[in-house]
C-alpha distance (Angstrom), angle and dihedral (degrees) to the residues before:
residue distance angle dihedral
X1 . . .
X2 3.80 . .
X3 3.78 119.2 .
X4 3.79 119.3 -134.0
X5 3.78 121.1 -107.0
X6 3.80 108.3 -84.6
X7 3.78 94.4 -158.7
X8 3.77 125.5 81.1
X9 3.79 98.7 -127.2
X10 3.81 93.3 -169.3
X11 3.81 92.4 53.0
X12 3.81 91.5 46.4
X13 3.80 91.3 51.0
X14 3.82 90.0 50.3
X15 3.82 91.1 52.3
X16 3.80 92.0 48.8
X17 3.81 92.0 48.4
X18 3.81 90.8 48.3
X19 3.80 91.6 52.3
X20 3.79 95.0 46.0
X21 3.80 92.4 46.6
X22 3.80 91.5 48.0
X23 3.79 92.7 50.5
X24 3.80 96.7 42.5
X25 3.81 95.2 45.1
X26 3.81 94.1 46.7
X27 3.81 111.6 52.5
X28 3.81 92.0 -178.3
X29 3.81 95.0 53.9
X30 3.78 117.5 132.1
X31 3.78 121.4 -168.1
X32 3.76 137.3 -166.4
X33 3.77 127.3 -179.0
X34 3.80 88.4 -106.0
X35 3.82 96.2 50.8
X36 3.80 92.2 44.9
X37 3.80 90.9 48.5
X38 3.82 92.2 51.1
X39 3.82 95.0 41.5
X40 3.80 93.6 52.9
X41 3.81 97.9 29.2
X42 3.80 91.3 -128.2
X43 3.82 133.1 136.4
X44 3.81 117.6 -83.0
X45 3.81 92.5 -115.0
X46 3.81 90.2 54.9
X47 3.82 90.4 50.6
X48 3.81 89.5 51.1
X49 3.81 91.6 51.4
X50 3.80 91.5 48.5
X51 3.81 92.3 51.7
X52 3.81 91.1 46.9
X53 3.79 90.8 52.8
X54 3.80 93.5 45.0
X55 3.81 88.9 51.6
X56 3.80 94.3 47.0
X57 3.80 89.2 51.5
X58 3.81 91.2 50.9
X59 3.80 94.1 -119.0
X60 3.82 91.6 118.5
X61 3.77 134.1 17.9
X62 3.78 132.4 -160.6
X63 3.81 107.4 -105.1
X64 3.80 93.9 179.0
X65 3.78 132.8 -4.8
X66 3.80 107.6 -55.0
X67 3.81 95.4 -4.5
X68 3.78 119.4 105.9
X69 3.81 128.9 -168.5
X70 3.76 134.4 -178.7
X71 3.79 112.4 -75.1
X72 3.76 125.1 -129.4
X73 3.78 123.9 -93.7
X74 3.80 125.0 -131.1
X75 3.79 107.3 -81.6
X76 3.81 93.2 15.5
X77 3.76 122.7 126.4
X78 3.82 106.5 -87.2
X79 3.81 99.3 -139.0
X80 3.78 98.8 48.7
X81 3.79 98.1 154.5
């Protein structure tokens, strides 16, 4: 017997879209696990996973320990801050 999906896929997609839009539309955004957790009202471990995935995709980069900022785009000025 197959169990049903425990996750609300629609809600997860909305959270992901909100994060991506917030990061893309705000080039000066800085994130920490704590600020992401409070902003999205999600568990700390979920905020950590989101930041890890954003970093692995190149959308954000760690600018100091535990602080993440928007990464650079191909062709963009390297020192944008």
